[in-house]
Biotite code that builds the C-alpha atoms (Angstrom):
import biotite.structure as struc

atoms = struc.array([
    struc.Atom([56.645, -81.143, 74.413], chain_id="A", res_id=1, res_name="UNK", atom_name="CA", element="C"),
    struc.Atom([55.981, -77.787, 75.961], chain_id="A", res_id=2, res_name="UNK", atom_name="CA", element="C"),
    struc.Atom([53.405, -77.058, 73.278], chain_id="A", res_id=3, res_name="UNK", atom_name="CA", element="C"),
    struc.Atom([51.738, -80.416, 73.854], chain_id="A", res_id=4, res_name="UNK", atom_name="CA", element="C"),
    struc.Atom([51.315, -79.782, 77.611], chain_id="A", res_id=5, res_name="UNK", atom_name="CA", element="C"),
    struc.Atom([49.945, -76.344, 76.876], chain_id="A", res_id=6, res_name="UNK", atom_name="CA", element="C"),
    struc.Atom([47.419, -77.823, 74.418], chain_id="A", res_id=7, res_name="UNK", atom_name="CA", element="C"),
    struc.Atom([46.283, -80.587, 76.832], chain_id="A", res_id=8, res_name="UNK", atom_name="CA", element="C"),
    struc.Atom([45.978, -78.036, 79.655], chain_id="A", res_id=9, res_name="UNK", atom_name="CA", element="C"),
    struc.Atom([43.890, -75.713, 77.475], chain_id="A", res_id=10, res_name="UNK", atom_name="CA", element="C"),
    struc.Atom([41.624, -78.581, 76.427], chain_id="A", res_id=11, res_name="UNK", atom_name="CA", element="C"),
    struc.Atom([41.118, -79.635, 80.061], chain_id="A", res_id=12, res_name="UNK", atom_name="CA", element="C"),
    struc.Atom([40.312, -76.064, 81.096], chain_id="A", res_id=13, res_name="UNK", atom_name="CA", element="C"),
    struc.Atom([37.816, -75.741, 78.211], chain_id="A", res_id=14, res_name="UNK", atom_name="CA", element="C"),
    struc.Atom([36.167, -79.010, 79.244], chain_id="A", res_id=15, res_name="UNK", atom_name="CA", element="C"),
    struc.Atom([35.830, -77.900, 82.862], chain_id="A", res_id=16, res_name="UNK", atom_name="CA", element="C"),
    struc.Atom([34.396, -74.577, 81.788], chain_id="A", res_id=17, res_name="UNK", atom_name="CA", element="C"),
    struc.Atom([31.848, -76.328, 79.556], chain_id="A", res_id=18, res_name="UNK", atom_name="CA", element="C"),
    struc.Atom([30.729, -78.511, 82.465], chain_id="A", res_id=19, res_name="UNK", atom_name="CA", element="C"),
    struc.Atom([30.182, -75.544, 84.764], chain_id="A", res_id=20, res_name="UNK", atom_name="CA", element="C"),
    struc.Atom([26.540, -74.757, 85.686], chain_id="A", res_id=21, res_name="UNK", atom_name="CA", element="C"),
    struc.Atom([25.682, -71.530, 83.935], chain_id="A", res_id=22, res_name="UNK", atom_name="CA", element="C"),
    struc.Atom([21.896, -71.847, 83.868], chain_id="A", res_id=23, res_name="UNK", atom_name="CA", element="C"),
    struc.Atom([21.812, -73.003, 80.253], chain_id="A", res_id=24, res_name="UNK", atom_name="CA", element="C"),
    struc.Atom([20.894, -70.971, 77.261], chain_id="A", res_id=25, res_name="UNK", atom_name="CA", element="C"),
    struc.Atom([18.506, -68.149, 78.000], chain_id="A", res_id=26, res_name="UNK", atom_name="CA", element="C"),
    struc.Atom([16.057, -66.559, 75.607], chain_id="A", res_id=27, res_name="UNK", atom_name="CA", element="C"),
    struc.Atom([16.371, -62.816, 75.228], chain_id="A", res_id=28, res_name="UNK", atom_name="CA", element="C"),
    struc.Atom([13.392, -60.881, 76.608], chain_id="A", res_id=29, res_name="UNK", atom_name="CA", element="C"),
    struc.Atom([12.821, -59.157, 73.248], chain_id="A", res_id=30, res_name="UNK", atom_name="CA", element="C"),
    struc.Atom([13.073, -62.390, 71.222], chain_id="A", res_id=31, res_name="UNK", atom_name="CA", element="C"),
    struc.Atom([10.475, -62.695, 68.432], chain_id="A", res_id=32, res_name="UNK", atom_name="CA", element="C"),
    struc.Atom([10.249, -66.459, 69.021], chain_id="A", res_id=33, res_name="UNK", atom_name="CA", element="C"),
    struc.Atom([7.772, -68.172, 71.321], chain_id="A", res_id=34, res_name="UNK", atom_name="CA", element="C"),
    struc.Atom([9.277, -69.347, 74.600], chain_id="A", res_id=35, res_name="UNK", atom_name="CA", element="C"),
    struc.Atom([10.094, -73.045, 74.650], chain_id="A", res_id=36, res_name="UNK", atom_name="CA", element="C"),
    struc.Atom([9.700, -75.574, 77.416], chain_id="A", res_id=37, res_name="UNK", atom_name="CA", element="C"),
    struc.Atom([12.703, -76.575, 79.474], chain_id="A", res_id=38, res_name="UNK", atom_name="CA", element="C"),
    struc.Atom([14.817, -79.562, 78.493], chain_id="A", res_id=39, res_name="UNK", atom_name="CA", element="C"),
    struc.Atom([12.753, -82.719, 78.702], chain_id="A", res_id=40, res_name="UNK", atom_name="CA", element="C"),
    struc.Atom([9.597, -80.793, 79.587], chain_id="A", res_id=41, res_name="UNK", atom_name="CA", element="C"),
    struc.Atom([6.650, -80.350, 77.314], chain_id="A", res_id=42, res_name="UNK", atom_name="CA", element="C"),
    struc.Atom([4.152, -77.783, 78.436], chain_id="A", res_id=43, res_name="UNK", atom_name="CA", element="C"),
    struc.Atom([0.550, -78.963, 78.141], chain_id="A", res_id=44, res_name="UNK", atom_name="CA", element="C"),
    struc.Atom([-0.445, -75.627, 76.617], chain_id="A", res_id=45, res_name="UNK", atom_name="CA", element="C"),
    struc.Atom([1.848, -76.416, 73.667], chain_id="A", res_id=46, res_name="UNK", atom_name="CA", element="C"),
    struc.Atom([-0.671, -78.968, 72.357], chain_id="A", res_id=47, res_name="UNK", atom_name="CA", element="C"),
    struc.Atom([-3.764, -77.973, 70.440], chain_id="A", res_id=48, res_name="UNK", atom_name="CA", element="C"),
    struc.Atom([-6.664, -80.378, 70.687], chain_id="A", res_id=49, res_name="UNK", atom_name="CA", element="C"),
    struc.Atom([-7.474, -82.582, 67.717], chain_id="A", res_id=50, res_name="UNK", atom_name="CA", element="C"),
    struc.Atom([-10.819, -80.904, 67.024], chain_id="A", res_id=51, res_name="UNK", atom_name="CA", element="C"),
    struc.Atom([-9.230, -77.484, 66.642], chain_id="A", res_id=52, res_name="UNK", atom_name="CA", element="C"),
    struc.Atom([-6.492, -78.873, 64.408], chain_id="A", res_id=53, res_name="UNK", atom_name="CA", element="C"),
    struc.Atom([-9.075, -80.766, 62.365], chain_id="A", res_id=54, res_name="UNK", atom_name="CA", element="C"),
    struc.Atom([-11.256, -77.684, 61.921], chain_id="A", res_id=55, res_name="UNK", atom_name="CA", element="C"),
    struc.Atom([-8.256, -75.708, 60.692], chain_id="A", res_id=56, res_name="UNK", atom_name="CA", element="C"),
    struc.Atom([-7.330, -78.466, 58.257], chain_id="A", res_id=57, res_name="UNK", atom_name="CA", element="C"),
    struc.Atom([-10.916, -78.681, 56.981], chain_id="A", res_id=58, res_name="UNK", atom_name="CA", element="C"),
    struc.Atom([-10.915, -74.927, 56.378], chain_id="A", res_id=59, res_name="UNK", atom_name="CA", element="C"),
    struc.Atom([-7.737, -75.288, 54.327], chain_id="A", res_id=60, res_name="UNK", atom_name="CA", element="C"),
    struc.Atom([-9.104, -78.200, 52.287], chain_id="A", res_id=61, res_name="UNK", atom_name="CA", element="C"),
    struc.Atom([-6.910, -80.891, 53.856], chain_id="A", res_id=62, res_name="UNK", atom_name="CA", element="C"),
    struc.Atom([-9.740, -83.342, 54.507], chain_id="A", res_id=63, res_name="UNK", atom_name="CA", element="C"),
    struc.Atom([-7.699, -86.535, 54.960], chain_id="A", res_id=64, res_name="UNK", atom_name="CA", element="C"),
    struc.Atom([-5.421, -84.832, 57.495], chain_id="A", res_id=65, res_name="UNK", atom_name="CA", element="C"),
    struc.Atom([-8.479, -83.342, 59.202], chain_id="A", res_id=66, res_name="UNK", atom_name="CA", element="C"),
    struc.Atom([-9.966, -86.818, 59.529], chain_id="A", res_id=67, res_name="UNK", atom_name="CA", element="C"),
    struc.Atom([-6.768, -88.023, 61.216], chain_id="A", res_id=68, res_name="UNK", atom_name="CA", element="C"),
    struc.Atom([-6.907, -85.074, 63.614], chain_id="A", res_id=69, res_name="UNK", atom_name="CA", element="C"),
    struc.Atom([-10.538, -85.887, 64.442], chain_id="A", res_id=70, res_name="UNK", atom_name="CA", element="C"),
    struc.Atom([-9.590, -89.506, 65.154], chain_id="A", res_id=71, res_name="UNK", atom_name="CA", element="C"),
    struc.Atom([-6.888, -88.179, 67.469], chain_id="A", res_id=72, res_name="UNK", atom_name="CA", element="C"),
    struc.Atom([-9.542, -86.069, 69.196], chain_id="A", res_id=73, res_name="UNK", atom_name="CA", element="C"),
    struc.Atom([-11.699, -89.178, 69.632], chain_id="A", res_id=74, res_name="UNK", atom_name="CA", element="C"),
    struc.Atom([-8.768, -90.978, 71.241], chain_id="A", res_id=75, res_name="UNK", atom_name="CA", element="C"),
    struc.Atom([-7.962, -88.034, 73.533], chain_id="A", res_id=76, res_name="UNK", atom_name="CA", element="C"),
    struc.Atom([-11.470, -86.793, 74.428], chain_id="A", res_id=77, res_name="UNK", atom_name="CA", element="C"),
    struc.Atom([-13.575, -89.856, 73.800], chain_id="A", res_id=78, res_name="UNK", atom_name="CA", element="C"),
    struc.Atom([-16.352, -90.226, 71.299], chain_id="A", res_id=79, res_name="UNK", atom_name="CA", element="C"),
    struc.Atom([-18.805, -87.354, 71.662], chain_id="A", res_id=80, res_name="UNK", atom_name="CA", element="C"),
    struc.Atom([-21.208, -85.542, 69.374], chain_id="A", res_id=81, res_name="UNK", atom_name="CA", element="C"),
    struc.Atom([-18.627, -82.900, 68.369], chain_id="A", res_id=82, res_name="UNK", atom_name="CA", element="C"),
    struc.Atom([-16.099, -85.534, 67.354], chain_id="A", res_id=83, res_name="UNK", atom_name="CA", element="C"),
    struc.Atom([-18.633, -87.701, 65.516], chain_id="A", res_id=84, res_name="UNK", atom_name="CA", element="C"),
    struc.Atom([-20.041, -84.711, 63.659], chain_id="A", res_id=85, res_name="UNK", atom_name="CA", element="C"),
    struc.Atom([-16.538, -83.652, 62.634], chain_id="A", res_id=86, res_name="UNK", atom_name="CA", element="C"),
    struc.Atom([-15.560, -87.166, 61.486], chain_id="A", res_id=87, res_name="UNK", atom_name="CA", element="C"),
    struc.Atom([-18.772, -87.431, 59.482], chain_id="A", res_id=88, res_name="UNK", atom_name="CA", element="C"),
    struc.Atom([-18.168, -84.048, 57.860], chain_id="A", res_id=89, res_name="UNK", atom_name="CA", element="C"),
    struc.Atom([-14.609, -84.981, 56.870], chain_id="A", res_id=90, res_name="UNK", atom_name="CA", element="C"),
    struc.Atom([-15.855, -88.236, 55.345], chain_id="A", res_id=91, res_name="UNK", atom_name="CA", element="C"),
    struc.Atom([-18.452, -86.273, 53.402], chain_id="A", res_id=92, res_name="UNK", atom_name="CA", element="C"),
    struc.Atom([-15.795, -83.925, 52.043], chain_id="A", res_id=93, res_name="UNK", atom_name="CA", element="C"),
    struc.Atom([-13.804, -86.991, 50.968], chain_id="A", res_id=94, res_name="UNK", atom_name="CA", element="C"),
    struc.Atom([-16.833, -88.320, 49.076], chain_id="A", res_id=95, res_name="UNK", atom_name="CA", element="C"),
    struc.Atom([-17.429, -91.209, 51.474], chain_id="A", res_id=96, res_name="UNK", atom_name="CA", element="C"),
    struc.Atom([-21.171, -90.630, 51.676], chain_id="A", res_id=97, res_name="UNK", atom_name="CA", element="C"),
    struc.Atom([-22.182, -93.930, 53.269], chain_id="A", res_id=98, res_name="UNK", atom_name="CA", element="C"),
    struc.Atom([-19.567, -93.621, 56.013], chain_id="A", res_id=99, res_name="UNK", atom_name="CA", element="C"),
    struc.Atom([-20.503, -89.994, 56.595], chain_id="A", res_id=100, res_name="UNK", atom_name="CA", element="C"),
    struc.Atom([-24.183, -90.858, 56.873], chain_id="A", res_id=101, res_name="UNK", atom_name="CA", element="C"),
    struc.Atom([-23.547, -93.701, 59.297], chain_id="A", res_id=102, res_name="UNK", atom_name="CA", element="C"),
    struc.Atom([-21.335, -91.579, 61.564], chain_id="A", res_id=103, res_name="UNK", atom_name="CA", element="C"),
    struc.Atom([-23.647, -88.557, 61.492], chain_id="A", res_id=104, res_name="UNK", atom_name="CA", element="C"),
    struc.Atom([-26.623, -90.776, 62.378], chain_id="A", res_id=105, res_name="UNK", atom_name="CA", element="C"),
    struc.Atom([-24.632, -91.974, 65.391], chain_id="A", res_id=106, res_name="UNK", atom_name="CA", element="C"),
    struc.Atom([-23.960, -88.339, 66.300], chain_id="A", res_id=107, res_name="UNK", atom_name="CA", element="C"),
    struc.Atom([-27.654, -87.389, 66.290], chain_id="A", res_id=108, res_name="UNK", atom_name="CA", element="C"),
    struc.Atom([-28.483, -90.522, 68.290], chain_id="A", res_id=109, res_name="UNK", atom_name="CA", element="C"),
    struc.Atom([-25.870, -89.503, 70.846], chain_id="A", res_id=110, res_name="UNK", atom_name="CA", element="C"),
    struc.Atom([-27.227, -85.952, 71.137], chain_id="A", res_id=111, res_name="UNK", atom_name="CA", element="C"),
    struc.Atom([-30.562, -85.237, 69.487], chain_id="A", res_id=112, res_name="UNK", atom_name="CA", element="C"),
    struc.Atom([-30.236, -81.520, 70.285], chain_id="A", res_id=113, res_name="UNK", atom_name="CA", element="C"),
    struc.Atom([-27.049, -80.776, 68.317], chain_id="A", res_id=114, res_name="UNK", atom_name="CA", element="C"),
    struc.Atom([-27.997, -78.722, 65.213], chain_id="A", res_id=115, res_name="UNK", atom_name="CA", element="C"),
    struc.Atom([-24.646, -79.047, 63.339], chain_id="A", res_id=116, res_name="UNK", atom_name="CA", element="C"),
    struc.Atom([-24.901, -82.857, 63.301], chain_id="A", res_id=117, res_name="UNK", atom_name="CA", element="C"),
    struc.Atom([-28.487, -82.706, 61.987], chain_id="A", res_id=118, res_name="UNK", atom_name="CA", element="C"),
    struc.Atom([-27.499, -80.141, 59.361], chain_id="A", res_id=119, res_name="UNK", atom_name="CA", element="C"),
    struc.Atom([-24.497, -82.132, 58.195], chain_id="A", res_id=120, res_name="UNK", atom_name="CA", element="C"),
    struc.Atom([-26.610, -85.297, 58.004], chain_id="A", res_id=121, res_name="UNK", atom_name="CA", element="C"),
    struc.Atom([-29.019, -83.327, 55.808], chain_id="A", res_id=122, res_name="UNK", atom_name="CA", element="C"),
    struc.Atom([-26.156, -82.340, 53.510], chain_id="A", res_id=123, res_name="UNK", atom_name="CA", element="C"),
    struc.Atom([-25.161, -86.004, 53.148], chain_id="A", res_id=124, res_name="UNK", atom_name="CA", element="C"),
    struc.Atom([-28.739, -86.950, 52.312], chain_id="A", res_id=125, res_name="UNK", atom_name="CA", element="C"),
    struc.Atom([-28.931, -84.171, 49.718], chain_id="A", res_id=126, res_name="UNK", atom_name="CA", element="C"),
    struc.Atom([-25.715, -85.404, 48.129], chain_id="A", res_id=127, res_name="UNK", atom_name="CA", element="C"),
    struc.Atom([-27.260, -88.884, 47.949], chain_id="A", res_id=128, res_name="UNK", atom_name="CA", element="C"),
    struc.Atom([-30.402, -87.475, 46.301], chain_id="A", res_id=129, res_name="UNK", atom_name="CA", element="C"),
    struc.Atom([-32.670, -88.287, 49.257], chain_id="A", res_id=130, res_name="UNK", atom_name="CA", element="C"),
    struc.Atom([-34.456, -84.922, 49.170], chain_id="A", res_id=131, res_name="UNK", atom_name="CA", element="C"),
    struc.Atom([-37.481, -85.875, 51.288], chain_id="A", res_id=132, res_name="UNK", atom_name="CA", element="C"),
    struc.Atom([-35.510, -87.126, 54.267], chain_id="A", res_id=133, res_name="UNK", atom_name="CA", element="C"),
    struc.Atom([-32.967, -84.330, 53.842], chain_id="A", res_id=134, res_name="UNK", atom_name="CA", element="C"),
    struc.Atom([-35.657, -81.657, 54.079], chain_id="A", res_id=135, res_name="UNK", atom_name="CA", element="C"),
    struc.Atom([-37.049, -83.354, 57.230], chain_id="A", res_id=136, res_name="UNK", atom_name="CA", element="C"),
    struc.Atom([-33.568, -83.422, 58.766], chain_id="A", res_id=137, res_name="UNK", atom_name="CA", element="C"),
    struc.Atom([-32.918, -79.770, 57.860], chain_id="A", res_id=138, res_name="UNK", atom_name="CA", element="C"),
    struc.Atom([-36.233, -78.841, 59.524], chain_id="A", res_id=139, res_name="UNK", atom_name="CA", element="C"),
    struc.Atom([-35.062, -80.506, 62.725], chain_id="A", res_id=140, res_name="UNK", atom_name="CA", element="C"),
    struc.Atom([-31.730, -78.648, 62.544], chain_id="A", res_id=141, res_name="UNK", atom_name="CA", element="C"),
    struc.Atom([-33.535, -75.372, 61.853], chain_id="A", res_id=142, res_name="UNK", atom_name="CA", element="C"),
    struc.Atom([-35.914, -75.867, 64.800], chain_id="A", res_id=143, res_name="UNK", atom_name="CA", element="C"),
    struc.Atom([-33.112, -76.826, 67.195], chain_id="A", res_id=144, res_name="UNK", atom_name="CA", element="C"),
    struc.Atom([-31.102, -73.814, 66.071], chain_id="A", res_id=145, res_name="UNK", atom_name="CA", element="C"),
    struc.Atom([-34.172, -71.545, 66.435], chain_id="A", res_id=146, res_name="UNK", atom_name="CA", element="C"),
    struc.Atom([-33.483, -70.219, 62.955], chain_id="A", res_id=147, res_name="UNK", atom_name="CA", element="C"),
    struc.Atom([-30.285, -68.482, 64.128], chain_id="A", res_id=148, res_name="UNK", atom_name="CA", element="C"),
    struc.Atom([-27.920, -70.015, 61.571], chain_id="A", res_id=149, res_name="UNK", atom_name="CA", element="C"),
    struc.Atom([-28.113, -68.580, 58.070], chain_id="A", res_id=150, res_name="UNK", atom_name="CA", element="C"),
    struc.Atom([-26.347, -71.682, 56.746], chain_id="A", res_id=151, res_name="UNK", atom_name="CA", element="C"),
    struc.Atom([-28.987, -74.062, 58.129], chain_id="A", res_id=152, res_name="UNK", atom_name="CA", element="C"),
    struc.Atom([-31.779, -71.780, 56.906], chain_id="A", res_id=153, res_name="UNK", atom_name="CA", element="C"),
    struc.Atom([-30.274, -71.683, 53.393], chain_id="A", res_id=154, res_name="UNK", atom_name="CA", element="C"),
    struc.Atom([-29.807, -75.459, 53.385], chain_id="A", res_id=155, res_name="UNK", atom_name="CA", element="C"),
    struc.Atom([-33.464, -75.952, 54.345], chain_id="A", res_id=156, res_name="UNK", atom_name="CA", element="C"),
    struc.Atom([-34.602, -73.559, 51.611], chain_id="A", res_id=157, res_name="UNK", atom_name="CA", element="C"),
    struc.Atom([-32.522, -75.354, 48.968], chain_id="A", res_id=158, res_name="UNK", atom_name="CA", element="C"),
    struc.Atom([-33.702, -78.778, 50.149], chain_id="A", res_id=159, res_name="UNK", atom_name="CA", element="C"),
    struc.Atom([-37.355, -77.731, 49.961], chain_id="A", res_id=160, res_name="UNK", atom_name="CA", element="C"),
    struc.Atom([-36.817, -76.326, 46.481], chain_id="A", res_id=161, res_name="UNK", atom_name="CA", element="C"),
    struc.Atom([-35.134, -79.578, 45.383], chain_id="A", res_id=162, res_name="UNK", atom_name="CA", element="C"),
    struc.Atom([-37.964, -81.583, 46.942], chain_id="A", res_id=163, res_name="UNK", atom_name="CA", element="C"),
    struc.Atom([-40.511, -79.711, 44.821], chain_id="A", res_id=164, res_name="UNK", atom_name="CA", element="C"),
    struc.Atom([-38.368, -79.827, 41.686], chain_id="A", res_id=165, res_name="UNK", atom_name="CA", element="C"),
    struc.Atom([-35.383, -82.259, 41.668], chain_id="A", res_id=166, res_name="UNK", atom_name="CA", element="C"),
    struc.Atom([-33.873, -80.408, 38.698], chain_id="A", res_id=167, res_name="UNK", atom_name="CA", element="C"),
    struc.Atom([-33.980, -77.106, 40.606], chain_id="A", res_id=168, res_name="UNK", atom_name="CA", element="C"),
    struc.Atom([-30.680, -75.315, 40.614], chain_id="A", res_id=169, res_name="UNK", atom_name="CA", element="C"),
    struc.Atom([-29.856, -71.720, 41.207], chain_id="A", res_id=170, res_name="UNK", atom_name="CA", element="C"),
    struc.Atom([-26.567, -69.988, 40.478], chain_id="A", res_id=171, res_name="UNK", atom_name="CA", element="C"),
    struc.Atom([-24.138, -70.172, 43.335], chain_id="A", res_id=172, res_name="UNK", atom_name="CA", element="C"),
    struc.Atom([-26.324, -72.643, 45.240], chain_id="A", res_id=173, res_name="UNK", atom_name="CA", element="C"),
    struc.Atom([-24.403, -74.846, 47.589], chain_id="A", res_id=174, res_name="UNK", atom_name="CA", element="C"),
    struc.Atom([-25.022, -76.769, 50.766], chain_id="A", res_id=175, res_name="UNK", atom_name="CA", element="C"),
    struc.Atom([-23.031, -75.854, 53.827], chain_id="A", res_id=176, res_name="UNK", atom_name="CA", element="C"),
    struc.Atom([-21.640, -78.029, 56.554], chain_id="A", res_id=177, res_name="UNK", atom_name="CA", element="C"),
    struc.Atom([-21.659, -76.342, 59.922], chain_id="A", res_id=178, res_name="UNK", atom_name="CA", element="C"),
    struc.Atom([-19.723, -77.050, 63.093], chain_id="A", res_id=179, res_name="UNK", atom_name="CA", element="C"),
    struc.Atom([-19.841, -75.853, 66.655], chain_id="A", res_id=180, res_name="UNK", atom_name="CA", element="C"),
    struc.Atom([-18.170, -72.488, 67.022], chain_id="A", res_id=181, res_name="UNK", atom_name="CA", element="C"),
    struc.Atom([-17.371, -69.994, 64.272], chain_id="A", res_id=182, res_name="UNK", atom_name="CA", element="C"),
    struc.Atom([-17.126, -71.088, 60.692], chain_id="A", res_id=183, res_name="UNK", atom_name="CA", element="C"),
    struc.Atom([-18.696, -73.454, 58.244], chain_id="A", res_id=184, res_name="UNK", atom_name="CA", element="C"),
    struc.Atom([-17.577, -75.633, 55.391], chain_id="A", res_id=185, res_name="UNK", atom_name="CA", element="C"),
    struc.Atom([-19.114, -75.608, 51.924], chain_id="A", res_id=186, res_name="UNK", atom_name="CA", element="C"),
    struc.Atom([-20.184, -78.589, 49.880], chain_id="A", res_id=187, res_name="UNK", atom_name="CA", element="C"),
    struc.Atom([-20.623, -77.460, 46.315], chain_id="A", res_id=188, res_name="UNK", atom_name="CA", element="C"),
    struc.Atom([-23.739, -78.786, 44.679], chain_id="A", res_id=189, res_name="UNK", atom_name="CA", element="C"),
    struc.Atom([-22.894, -80.966, 41.710], chain_id="A", res_id=190, res_name="UNK", atom_name="CA", element="C"),
    struc.Atom([-24.633, -79.706, 38.565], chain_id="A", res_id=191, res_name="UNK", atom_name="CA", element="C"),
    struc.Atom([-27.165, -82.006, 36.935], chain_id="A", res_id=192, res_name="UNK", atom_name="CA", element="C"),
    struc.Atom([-26.141, -83.243, 33.501], chain_id="A", res_id=193, res_name="UNK", atom_name="CA", element="C"),
    struc.Atom([-28.973, -83.352, 30.951], chain_id="A", res_id=194, res_name="UNK", atom_name="CA", element="C"),
])
């Protein structure tokens, strides 16, 4: 009986000690882990916007996941030229040329001064074999960009060469999707079969 009272008393003392306010668990100042938000709190800085996530996924070849991230961006930020251009580019990478064209046309209607949307529309048109319209679209992108982007300049050069000779192909030729900010995505040109 004595042992039982001692055990119940120890358990009660342990329970009271556990309930005492101690400030919770604290992260050591030299911890290699990122600080977390408090219980029940989620810091706004912990979330990365859908466009950034989508761009990272596109760069790693995860086009379906990138498309989902871009849809999330559309829900969070609204439909703007950046989001439409990104959604169109992801659809292009997934081989959905008609969807990509439709969305990229909406993007250039929304903002006629956005070179990446014009460029990416040109890439879609090239993939569809519409060389004449593609070269016109690349010229618009090139003019809006003032010739600053090497990717747009190369796309225009390839489109003009294809326009003159549809069987034209040079080693390592590819069309490049561009986006706002650093980086671009490549669309490999499919070789013509004789």
